[in-house]
C-alpha positions as CSV (number, residue, x, y, z in Angstrom):
1,M,168.5,71.6,163.9
2,T,169.6,69.3,166.9
3,S,172.9,67.8,167.2
4,S,173.4,64.2,166.6
5,G,176.6,63.8,168.9
6,T,176.8,62.0,172.2
7,N,174.2,63.0,174.9
8,P,176.0,63.5,178.4
9,T,173.4,61.6,180.0
10,D,173.8,58.4,177.6
11,P,174.6,55.3,179.3
12,P,177.8,53.5,178.4
13,P,177.4,51.7,175.1
14,G,176.1,47.9,175.3
15,P,173.0,45.8,174.6
16,P,169.7,47.4,175.6
17,P,167.8,45.9,178.3
18,A,164.8,43.4,177.2
19,S,161.5,45.0,177.7
20,P,158.5,43.1,179.1
21,P,155.8,42.2,176.6
22,G,153.5,44.7,177.9
23,R,153.3,47.7,180.5
24,P,150.8,49.1,182.6
25,P,149.5,52.5,181.9
26,G,151.3,55.4,183.6
27,P,151.0,59.1,184.1
28,A,151.6,61.6,181.4
29,S,155.3,62.6,181.2
30,R,156.7,66.0,181.4
31,D,157.1,66.2,177.8
32,G,153.5,65.9,177.3
33,S,153.6,62.5,175.9
34,A,151.2,60.0,177.5
35,D,152.1,56.3,178.5
36,I,150.4,53.8,176.0
37,S,148.0,51.1,177.5
38,A,146.6,48.3,175.6
39,D,143.4,49.9,175.0
40,D,144.7,53.5,173.7
41,S,142.8,53.9,170.4
42,A,142.2,57.5,169.8
43,D,143.9,60.7,170.2
44,G,142.3,63.9,171.6
45,N,140.5,64.7,168.4
46,G,138.9,61.2,168.3
47,N,141.2,60.0,165.9
48,S,141.8,56.2,165.7
49,G,145.5,55.2,166.4
50,G,147.3,52.2,165.8
51,S,149.2,50.1,168.4
52,A,152.5,51.4,169.2
53,S,153.5,48.4,171.3
54,A,156.2,47.4,168.9
55,A,157.6,50.8,168.4
56,W,160.5,49.9,170.6
57,E,161.1,47.0,168.7
58,L,161.5,48.7,165.4
59,L,163.9,51.1,167.2
60,L,165.9,48.7,168.9
61,P,168.7,48.3,166.3
62,A,169.3,52.0,166.4
63,A,169.6,51.8,170.3
64,S,172.4,49.5,169.7
65,A,174.5,52.1,167.5
66,P,177.6,53.3,168.9
67,A,176.8,56.2,171.4
68,R,178.2,59.1,169.1
69,R,175.9,58.0,166.5
70,R,172.9,56.9,168.4
71,G,170.7,60.2,168.2
72,R,171.0,60.2,164.7
73,A,170.4,56.4,164.2
74,L,167.4,56.8,166.4
75,R,165.7,59.5,164.3
76,S,166.6,57.7,161.1
77,A,165.0,54.4,162.4
78,L,161.8,56.3,163.6
79,R,161.6,58.3,160.1
80,D,162.1,55.0,158.2
81,A,159.3,53.3,160.2
82,V,156.7,56.0,159.5
83,R,157.8,56.2,155.6
84,S,157.4,52.5,155.3
85,G,154.1,52.6,156.9
86,R,155.2,50.0,159.8
87,L,154.2,53.1,162.0
88,P,150.8,54.0,160.2
89,A,149.1,57.4,160.5
90,G,147.3,57.9,163.7
91,T,149.7,55.5,165.8
92,R,150.2,56.9,169.2
93,L,153.8,56.6,170.3
94,P,155.1,55.7,173.9
95,A,155.9,58.5,176.2
96,S,159.4,59.5,175.9
97,R,160.3,58.3,179.4
98,E,158.9,54.8,178.6
99,L,160.3,54.3,175.3
100,A,163.8,55.5,176.6
101,A,163.6,52.8,179.4
102,D,162.6,50.1,176.9
103,L,165.4,51.0,174.8
104,G,168.0,51.3,177.3
105,V,168.9,55.0,176.4
106,S,168.5,58.5,177.8
107,R,165.2,60.2,177.7
108,G,167.0,63.1,176.2
109,L,167.4,61.1,172.9
110,V,164.1,60.2,172.6
111,T,162.7,63.5,173.2
112,E,165.4,65.2,170.7
113,A,164.1,62.5,168.1
114,Y,160.5,63.2,168.7
115,E,161.0,67.1,168.4
116,Q,162.9,66.7,165.2
117,L,160.3,64.7,163.5
118,T,157.6,66.8,164.6
119,A,159.4,69.6,163.1
120,E,159.5,67.6,160.0
121,S,155.8,66.7,160.1
122,Y,156.3,63.2,160.7
123,L,154.9,63.4,164.0
124,R,152.4,65.6,165.7
125,A,152.2,66.4,169.4
126,G,149.7,68.2,171.8
127,R,150.0,69.1,175.3
128,G,148.3,66.4,177.3
129,S,147.3,64.3,174.2
130,G,150.7,62.4,173.2
131,T,152.7,62.2,170.4
132,W,151.2,60.7,167.1
133,V,152.1,59.6,163.9
134,S,151.2,62.5,161.5
135,G,149.0,61.9,158.4
136,A,151.1,64.3,156.3
137,V,153.4,61.5,155.4
138,R,152.3,58.6,152.8
139,P,154.0,55.6,153.2
140,A,156.6,54.9,150.4
141,A,155.4,52.4,147.6
142,R,156.8,49.2,148.2
143,G,158.8,47.8,145.3
144,V,160.0,49.6,142.1
145,R,158.0,49.7,138.8
146,D,159.9,48.6,135.7
147,L,159.0,51.1,133.2
148,S,161.5,49.8,130.7
149,P,159.8,49.2,127.0
150,R,159.6,45.4,127.4
151,A,156.7,43.0,126.7
152,P,155.8,41.3,129.9
153,G,155.2,37.6,129.8
154,A,156.1,37.3,126.2
155,Q,157.6,34.0,125.0
156,V,159.1,35.5,122.0
157,D,159.6,39.3,121.3
158,F,160.2,40.2,117.5
159,R,159.6,43.9,118.3
160,P,162.5,46.0,116.7
161,G,165.0,48.4,118.0
162,T,166.9,46.2,120.6
163,P,170.5,44.9,119.8
164,D,171.9,41.7,121.4
165,L,173.0,43.2,124.7
166,A,175.1,39.9,125.2
167,L,177.4,41.2,122.4
168,F,178.4,44.0,124.8
169,P,182.3,43.9,125.2
170,R,182.4,43.6,128.9
171,T,186.1,42.4,129.4
172,A,187.3,45.1,126.7
173,W,185.0,47.7,128.6
174,A,186.0,46.7,131.9
175,A,189.8,46.7,131.3
176,T,189.4,50.3,129.6
177,H,187.3,51.7,132.4
178,R,190.4,50.5,134.9
179,T,192.9,52.1,132.6
180,V,190.9,55.4,132.3
181,L,190.2,55.7,136.0
182,G,194.0,55.2,136.9
183,R,194.9,58.3,134.6
184,L,192.0,60.6,134.6
185,P,193.0,63.8,135.9
186,H,190.9,65.1,138.9
187,S,189.8,68.1,136.9
188,S,187.8,65.9,134.5
189,L,185.6,64.8,137.6
190,G,184.4,68.4,138.1
191,Y,181.3,69.9,136.1
192,P,182.0,69.2,132.5
193,D,182.1,71.4,129.3
194,P,178.2,70.9,128.5
195,R,179.5,69.9,124.9
196,G,181.3,66.8,126.3
197,L,185.0,65.9,127.2
198,P,187.5,67.5,124.7
199,E,189.0,63.9,124.0
200,L,185.7,62.3,123.3
201,R,184.7,65.0,121.0
202,V,187.9,64.8,119.1
203,A,187.8,60.8,118.8
204,L,184.1,61.0,117.8
205,A,185.0,63.7,115.0
206,S,187.8,61.3,113.7
207,L,185.6,58.1,113.7
208,L,182.4,59.7,112.1
209,T,184.8,61.4,109.4
210,R,186.4,58.1,108.7
211,R,183.5,55.7,108.9
212,R,180.4,58.0,107.8
213,G,182.0,60.7,105.7
214,V,180.8,63.4,108.2
215,V,182.3,66.9,108.0
216,A,183.0,66.8,112.1
217,D,184.5,69.7,114.0
218,P,185.0,68.8,117.5
219,E,183.9,72.4,118.4
220,R,180.6,71.8,116.8
221,L,180.1,68.3,118.1
222,V,177.9,67.9,121.5
223,V,177.9,64.6,123.3
224,C,174.4,64.0,124.4
225,S,172.1,61.1,126.1
226,G,171.4,59.4,122.8
227,V,169.5,60.5,119.8
228,A,166.5,61.1,121.8
229,Q,168.0,64.0,123.7
230,A,169.7,65.3,120.5
231,T,166.1,65.4,118.9
232,T,164.8,67.3,122.1
233,L,167.9,69.8,121.9
234,L,167.1,70.6,118.4
235,G,163.3,70.9,119.0
236,F,163.8,73.5,121.7
237,V,166.2,75.5,119.4
238,L,163.8,75.4,116.8
239,R,161.0,76.5,118.9
240,E,162.9,79.4,120.3
241,R,163.6,80.5,116.6
242,G,159.9,80.7,115.7
243,A,159.2,77.1,114.4
244,V,156.0,75.7,115.2
245,S,156.0,72.4,113.3
246,V,158.7,69.8,112.0
247,G,158.1,67.4,109.1
248,V,158.6,63.7,109.9
249,E,158.8,60.6,107.6
250,D,155.7,58.5,107.2
251,P,156.0,55.7,107.8
252,G,158.6,56.6,110.5
253,S,159.6,56.6,114.1
254,P,156.6,57.0,116.5
255,E,159.1,58.6,119.1
256,H,159.8,61.6,116.8
257,A,156.1,63.1,117.5
258,S,156.4,62.8,121.3
259,L,159.8,64.1,121.6
260,F,159.2,67.1,119.4
261,A,155.8,67.6,121.2
262,S,157.8,67.8,124.5
263,T,159.4,70.7,123.0
264,G,156.1,72.5,121.8
265,L,156.5,71.6,118.2
266,T,153.8,69.5,116.2
267,T,154.9,67.1,113.6
268,V,153.8,67.0,110.0
269,P,153.9,63.3,108.5
270,L,155.5,63.6,105.0
271,P,155.1,60.3,102.6
272,L,157.7,58.2,101.3
273,D,158.5,57.0,97.7
274,D,161.0,54.6,96.3
275,G,163.8,57.3,96.5
276,G,163.0,58.2,100.2
277,L,161.1,61.3,101.6
278,A,158.9,62.8,98.8
279,V,160.3,66.6,98.3
280,G,157.1,68.0,96.7
281,P,154.9,67.3,99.7
282,L,157.7,68.6,101.8
283,A,157.8,72.0,99.7
284,R,154.2,72.1,100.0
285,S,153.8,71.6,103.6
286,G,155.5,74.8,104.6
287,V,157.7,73.2,107.5
288,R,161.3,74.8,107.5
289,A,162.7,71.7,109.3
290,V,162.4,67.8,108.6
291,V,163.9,64.7,110.2
292,T,165.1,62.0,108.0
293,T,166.8,58.5,108.3
294,P,168.6,58.5,104.9
295,A,171.3,55.8,105.5
296,H,168.6,53.1,106.6
297,Q,165.1,54.6,106.8
298,F,163.1,53.5,109.6
299,P,161.2,51.2,109.3
300,T,161.1,50.5,105.6
301,G,165.0,50.0,105.4
302,I,165.4,51.8,102.1
303,A,168.5,54.0,101.6
304,Y,167.7,57.4,99.9
305,S,168.9,57.5,96.4
306,S,171.7,60.1,95.4
307,E,168.9,62.2,93.4
308,R,166.7,62.3,96.3
309,R,169.6,63.4,98.6
310,G,170.5,66.3,96.2
311,E,166.8,67.4,96.0
312,L,166.5,67.4,99.9
313,L,169.7,69.7,100.1
314,D,168.1,72.1,97.2
315,W,165.0,72.3,99.4
316,A,167.0,73.2,102.4
317,R,169.2,75.8,100.6
318,R,166.2,77.4,98.9
319,T,164.0,77.7,102.1
320,D,167.1,78.0,104.5
321,G,165.6,74.8,106.1
322,V,167.1,72.4,108.4
323,I,167.4,68.7,107.9
324,M,168.0,66.6,111.2
325,E,169.8,63.4,109.8
326,D,169.0,60.5,112.3
327,D,171.8,57.9,111.2
328,Y,169.7,55.1,112.3
329,D,171.8,51.7,111.7
330,G,174.0,53.6,109.5
331,D,177.0,51.2,110.5
332,F,175.1,48.0,109.7
333,R,174.9,47.3,106.2
334,Y,175.5,43.6,105.1
335,D,175.9,43.4,101.4
336,R,177.8,46.4,100.3
337,A,179.7,49.4,102.0
338,P,177.3,51.6,104.0
339,V,176.1,54.8,102.5
340,G,177.8,57.9,103.7
341,A,176.1,60.5,105.8
342,L,174.0,63.2,104.1
343,Q,175.5,65.9,106.3
344,G,178.9,65.3,104.5
345,L,177.2,67.0,101.4
346,D,176.0,70.2,103.3
347,P,177.1,70.5,106.8
348,E,175.4,74.1,107.3
349,H,172.0,72.6,106.6
350,V,172.1,69.3,108.2
351,V,172.1,68.6,111.8
352,Y,173.5,65.1,112.2
353,T,172.7,62.7,115.1
354,G,173.9,59.2,116.1
355,S,174.5,57.2,119.1
356,V,176.3,53.6,120.4
357,S,172.9,52.3,121.4
358,K,172.9,49.6,118.6
359,S,176.7,49.3,118.3
360,L,177.3,48.9,122.2
361,A,174.3,49.2,124.4
362,P,171.3,51.6,124.9
363,G,171.8,51.6,128.5
364,L,175.0,53.7,128.1
365,R,173.1,56.6,127.0
366,L,175.7,58.1,124.8
367,G,175.1,59.7,121.7
368,W,176.3,62.9,119.5
369,L,174.8,65.8,117.6
370,I,176.8,67.8,115.0
371,A,175.4,71.1,114.3
372,P,175.5,73.7,111.6
373,A,177.6,76.8,112.9
374,S,174.7,79.0,113.1
375,M,173.0,76.7,115.7
376,T,175.9,75.4,117.7
377,D,175.8,78.1,120.5
378,D,172.0,77.9,121.0
379,I,172.2,74.0,121.2
380,V,175.3,74.1,123.7
381,A,173.2,76.6,125.7
382,R,170.2,74.4,126.0
383,K,172.2,71.5,126.7
384,R,173.8,73.4,129.6
385,T,170.5,74.2,131.3
386,M,169.2,70.8,130.6
387,D,171.6,68.4,132.4
388,L,175.3,70.2,132.7
389,G,176.5,67.4,130.5
390,N,177.3,63.8,130.4
391,P,179.1,61.4,133.0
392,S,182.6,62.2,132.6
393,V,184.0,58.9,133.4
394,D,181.6,57.2,130.8
395,Q,182.8,59.5,128.1
396,A,186.5,59.1,129.0
397,V,186.1,55.4,128.7
398,L,184.4,55.7,125.3
399,A,186.9,57.9,124.1
400,D,189.7,55.4,124.9
401,F,187.5,52.7,123.5
402,V,187.2,54.5,120.2
403,T,191.0,55.5,120.0
404,G,192.3,52.0,121.0
405,G,190.4,50.2,118.3
406,G,188.0,48.6,120.4
407,Y,185.0,50.2,118.7
408,D,185.9,49.2,115.2
409,R,186.4,45.6,116.4
410,Q,182.9,45.6,118.1
411,L,181.1,46.8,114.8
412,R,182.8,44.1,112.8
413,R,181.6,41.5,115.6
414,C,178.2,42.8,115.4
415,Q,177.8,42.9,111.8
416,R,178.8,39.3,111.6
417,A,176.4,38.3,114.2
418,Y,173.6,40.2,112.7
419,R,174.1,39.3,109.2
420,E,173.5,35.5,110.4
421,R,170.5,36.6,112.3
422,R,168.9,38.1,109.3
423,D,169.5,35.4,107.0
424,A,168.1,33.0,110.0
425,M,164.9,35.4,109.7
426,T,164.3,35.3,106.0
427,G,165.0,31.7,106.0
428,A,162.2,30.8,108.6
429,L,159.7,33.1,106.8
430,D,160.3,31.2,103.7
431,A,159.8,27.9,105.5
432,H,156.7,28.9,107.7
433,F,155.2,31.6,105.8
434,P,155.6,31.0,102.1
435,G,154.7,33.7,99.7
436,T,155.9,36.4,102.3
437,E,157.5,39.6,100.6
438,V,160.2,40.8,102.7
439,S,162.0,44.1,102.2
440,G,164.7,46.1,104.0
441,I,167.1,43.2,104.3
442,A,170.2,45.0,103.1
443,A,170.8,46.8,106.3
444,G,169.8,47.5,110.1
445,L,168.4,45.1,112.6
446,H,164.9,44.3,111.3
447,I,162.9,43.5,108.3
448,I,159.6,44.3,106.7
449,A,157.5,41.3,106.2
450,R,154.1,41.5,104.2
451,L,152.4,38.3,104.6
452,P,150.1,36.8,102.0
453,E,146.4,37.8,102.2
454,R,145.3,34.4,103.4
455,F,147.1,35.4,106.9
456,G,144.7,38.3,107.4
457,P,143.1,40.2,108.7
458,Q,145.7,42.0,110.7
459,D,143.7,42.4,113.9
460,E,143.0,38.7,114.3
461,F,146.7,37.8,113.4
462,L,148.1,39.9,115.9
463,R,145.3,38.9,118.6
464,R,146.4,35.3,118.1
465,A,150.1,36.1,118.3
466,S,149.6,38.0,121.5
467,A,147.6,35.3,123.0
468,A,150.5,32.8,122.3
469,G,153.1,35.2,123.9
470,I,154.6,36.6,120.8
471,A,155.2,40.3,120.8
472,L,154.9,42.2,117.3
473,R,154.9,45.5,115.9
474,P,152.8,46.1,112.9
475,L,154.0,48.5,110.1
476,S,150.7,50.3,110.9
477,D,152.1,51.5,114.4
478,C,154.5,53.6,112.3
479,T,152.1,55.4,110.0
480,A,150.3,58.5,110.6
481,G,147.1,56.8,109.2
482,G,147.3,53.4,110.5
483,A,146.4,50.2,109.0
484,E,144.9,50.7,105.4
485,D,143.4,47.1,104.8
486,G,143.6,43.9,106.6
487,T,147.0,42.8,105.0
488,V,149.6,41.6,107.7
489,R,152.5,43.9,107.7
490,L,155.0,43.5,110.3
491,V,158.1,45.3,111.5
492,L,160.4,42.3,112.7
493,G,163.3,42.8,114.8
494,Y,165.9,40.1,114.9
495,A,169.2,41.4,116.2
496,H,168.5,40.8,119.9
497,L,167.6,36.9,119.2
498,A,169.9,33.8,118.6
499,P,169.5,32.0,115.1
500,A,168.0,29.2,116.7
501,S,165.5,31.2,118.8
502,I,164.4,33.0,115.6
503,G,163.5,29.9,113.9
504,N,161.7,28.6,116.8
505,G,159.9,31.9,117.3
506,V,158.7,32.1,113.6
507,R,157.5,28.5,113.8
508,L,155.3,29.2,116.9
509,L,154.0,32.4,115.3
510,A,153.0,30.2,112.4
511,E,151.3,27.6,114.5
512,A,149.4,30.4,116.5
513,T,148.2,32.0,113.4
514,R,147.5,29.1,110.7
515,D,143.8,28.6,111.7
516,T,142.8,32.3,111.4
517,P,139.1,32.4,110.3
518,D,139.6,34.1,107.0
519,H,142.1,31.4,105.5
520,T,139.4,30.7,103.2
521,T,141.9,29.3,100.6
522,E,143.2,26.9,103.1
523,R,141.8,23.4,103.9
524,S,143.5,21.4,106.8
525,T,144.1,17.7,106.4
526,G,145.4,16.2,109.7
527,H,148.5,18.2,110.6
528,R,149.2,19.2,107.1
529,T,147.8,22.3,105.5
530,D,147.0,22.3,101.8
531,H,146.6,25.7,100.0
532,T,144.4,25.2,97.2
533,T,146.0,28.3,95.3
534,E,149.3,27.5,96.3
535,R,150.7,24.0,97.1
536,S,154.1,24.1,98.5
537,T,156.5,21.4,97.4
538,G,159.7,23.5,98.0
539,H,160.5,27.2,98.2
540,R,163.1,29.6,96.4
541,T,164.1,32.9,97.6
542,E,164.7,35.9,95.2
543,R,166.6,38.6,96.7
544,D,167.6,42.2,95.1
545,T,170.3,43.3,97.8
546,D,170.6,46.8,96.3
547,R,166.7,47.3,96.8
548,G,166.7,45.1,100.2
549,T,163.9,43.0,99.0
550,S,163.2,39.2,99.3
551,T,160.2,37.5,98.0
552,A,159.6,33.7,99.0
553,R,157.7,32.0,96.2
554,S,156.4,28.4,96.4
555,T,157.1,26.5,93.2
556,T,155.1,23.3,91.9
């Protein structure tokens, strides 16, 4: 590689002389580059070339760089001009002597730049044919695509899974960040233990033991990039041990299938009943590993019964099976104390996972996995090869935030806010969709709404909602068999919306879907709709908070 230091022939620093708008053609230079004239349009092979009359203008800022950095700046500017497409493929560049004169730099710097970029395949040169922009480099795409899971153009987004990011404790987090940076030893900034910083593992072990009843040994706790990475880590280890499939809840998270597929495993949908995952179909499936969300099943919102928990653990002990416990929304229970973690009953057969994605923010990408002793070494080895560990500073900040009490305060703040929003959602459905059956209200950040048949069919309902700019997720998206009939069943997220926005959004949804063609029991009279089978003069709500259900019934 050529040196980027000062060339002995460089003129003293100063602004380059102005170049005239056009130059007459001149003879070929000694380095083989031919001078450009206004009618140059092809190289020696007959390829058309773009005009290089503006090449010197693109490089002027580089020529004004300090003398010791001028060569490097010139190469960088020329490289960027090719990458960006400002000098497109096939463009013939000025001869080194001419470009040097235009820029007010030594010819040696230009020759050096041409040679370096030719070696990097940005340019190509031939004796007597000049220097051209190579076709080997494709211009970089302008702009950056946003691949985040948003609904572009949606006025209202009721899809589940996102907390209120405005509740993130910016002030407290920033103060903790400053404190941590002031005392973090230099050694903590090196390549970390793939399990995570010891202080964070100790802090999380204490937190999870206290709040979730987990048997948490810091030596068996692995910090990871959320539950998604924890799932992938487990999938790789299961595959290495000979597994070919994993059982998943049906309905359940659509993400599980794609995450396990990335590790070479297939998924077997297993049905639920009122107590949780049905153990009979699990036993008959032949799988040796299963994913569960027992504290707050996604998406139904049920909490596994104590009997079902015992049956699951009996299955695991009998088959030497593995239960992955995704502690989904485990901290967000509004009407009674949270249900303890399944892992606390049998830490040798349960892999426990969780994250701060809902309590703090998903963008932090911080979560944890607690493995049985028999799996810990394999999981740590896979974590090491996957990414060498998570960012040390973020881990240190979270450790301090947890031990200082900030995390507990944040959970209480979120619980108050989300309880209010849950009530706003159920109230709005009572008002605008009377007769709707609502379940999963006792915990979590979403509810399940089963609308009366008059609002179907579901496909038409969803089409009208989408046309009105309202993003929805039907329950059928979470089931292996899809929609069974035309009944509208929705998974409605509310945590990320203010109470007023929830009310307005449900009202807009009602306005957008009230004229669905199959509303055969409705007749419109002006701006008011009378239901022949159900004339509403008010409504009352019956709730069973233990079962997490609510039914809005119109009374006469």
